[in-house]
N, C-alpha and C positions, 0 to 999 in steps of 0.2 A: 504493500500500500504506500510506503514511503517513496518508493521509486516512481509510482504513478503520480503521487501528489507533486513531487519535484517536477516531473514532466509537464503536468498541467500548469504549475506556476511559471515555468520557463516559457511555455507556449502562449500564455496569457499576455496581453499587452499591458496589464495593470501592474503598477509598481506598488508593492506593499510598504506601508510606513514602518512596520515592525515585524520582524520574523523571529519567532521563538519556537524551535522544534519541540520543546516540551509540551506545547499545546496539541501536537499531533501524535506523539508516541511517548511512552514512558520507558521504552527499552533503549538503553544506552547503545546497544549494538546496532540500532537502526539509525542513529543520529548521522552517521557518516553519509548515508544515502540522501540526506536532506541538504548537505553542504552546497551543492550546485545552485540551490534555490536562493542563496544570498545574492546572486547576480540580479535578482529582480526585487530587491528590497532596499530601503534606506537605512534601516537599523537592524543589525543582527545580534541577538542575544544568545551567545553560545557558551556562556559561562558554566563551568562544572560539567562538561560533557564527556570527559575522559578521552580527549583527543590524543591520537598517537601519530606516528610518522606519516602514515597514509592519509590521515585526516588533514595534516598540515600541507601535504602535497596537493590534495584536492582543494583546500582553501586557497593556496597560492595560485592555483589555476583559476579559481573563481575570481580572485582579486584582479587578475590580469585581464579579465573580460567584463568587469563590472563597471558600469558608468553611473550607477545609482547609489551604491553603498557609501554612506558617509560616516556611519558609526559601527564599530565592530568591538564586541566584548568577548574576549577569549579568557577572561579571568578564571581562576580556580581550575585550570587544566594543567596536566603534567606535560607541558610543552617542552620544557628544557631548552637548552641552547640549540640543539639540533633542529627543533621545531621552529624556532625563531629564524634560524638561518634559512630554512625552506620557505618560510613566509615572506622573508625579505625580498625575494625575487618578485613576488606578487605585489608587494608594497611599492616597489620601484617602477612598476609598470605605468606607462602614460595613461592607461585607462583607469587606474585606481584613483578614486576620489575621496578617500578617507579623511575626515576631519578629526575624528576621535578614535583612539585605539587604546584598549584596556588589556593589560597583561598582568594584572595584580594576582599574586599567589600562583605563579606558574613555574616555580623551581628554576628560575633563571639565575645565571651568574654573570660575571664580568664578560665572559665570552659572548653572551647575547648582546651586550652593549656594542661589540664590534659590528655585528649585523645591523643593529638599530642606528648606530652612528653612520654607517654606510647609507642607510635609508634617508637619514636626515640631510646628508650631503647630496643626495641625488636631485636631479632637476624636478622630480615629481614631489619633493618634500614640501614645496611651498603651499600645499593644500593641508597637510597635517597640522592641526592647531593644538591638540591635547594628546599627551602620552602618559598613561598610568602604568607605572612599574612598581607600585606599592608592594611591600612584603615579599621581596625577592632577595637573594643573597648577592647583591651587586658589589658591595664594598667600595672602598675608595678607588680601586683600580677600575671599576665599572664607571664611576663618576668621571674619572679622567678620560676614559675612552669616549664616553658620551659627549664630553665637552668638545671633542674634535668635531662631532656632528653639529653641535649647537653653534659653533663658530662659523659654520658655512653660511654664505650669503643666501643660499637656497632655503635654509631652515627658517621657517616662520612660526615655529612652535610658540604658543602663548602659555600653555599650562604643562608643567612637568611634575609628576607625582613620584616622589622617591621615599615616602614614609616607610619605615621598617625595612630599609634596604641595607642597613649596616654601613651607611655612608657617614663618615665622621666629618669633623671640621675640615680636614685635609681634602676630602673628596668634594665637599661643598665649595671649597675655595676654587677648585678647577672649574666647577659648574658656574660659579659666580663670575670668574674671569671670562668664560665663554659668553655668558649673557651680556656682560658689559661691552664685549667687543662686537656683538651683533645686536 
């Protein structure tokens, strides 16, 4: 049924304001079948879905062909650094129009910040306005790597959430310097 629903949503000319797969199925194993449907919505709430590598690959593909999606919540998924690396290709796509991206509680480390910094430096990053990285293990090294992306003239980020990321005064200093330079 999830595959049929996805097909119907993709064939419809209607753009959904909000897409939450939990409304359609309670089986976590079926969520991945609904990922392509994010192409036809403005806001996708995919927090706590148990995403794995395959889901991240499918989401990256969906981001590369989505002209409507402006908010994506992937919080509380076990994305890890490898998942963010896969997603970064989709986030850099000229078709990706995300304004808000949430990665809170996704088991990310400073390595994820390398992928995200690359996204912030890409020519497509001028659309991204809010990035939520709360409650991940980024530490000061992650703050330093993120600051490289924040310095980019392409970066137009207005809100960066780093609460609970083990970023100390040293890491905040890197971020602060980047923000003052851009």
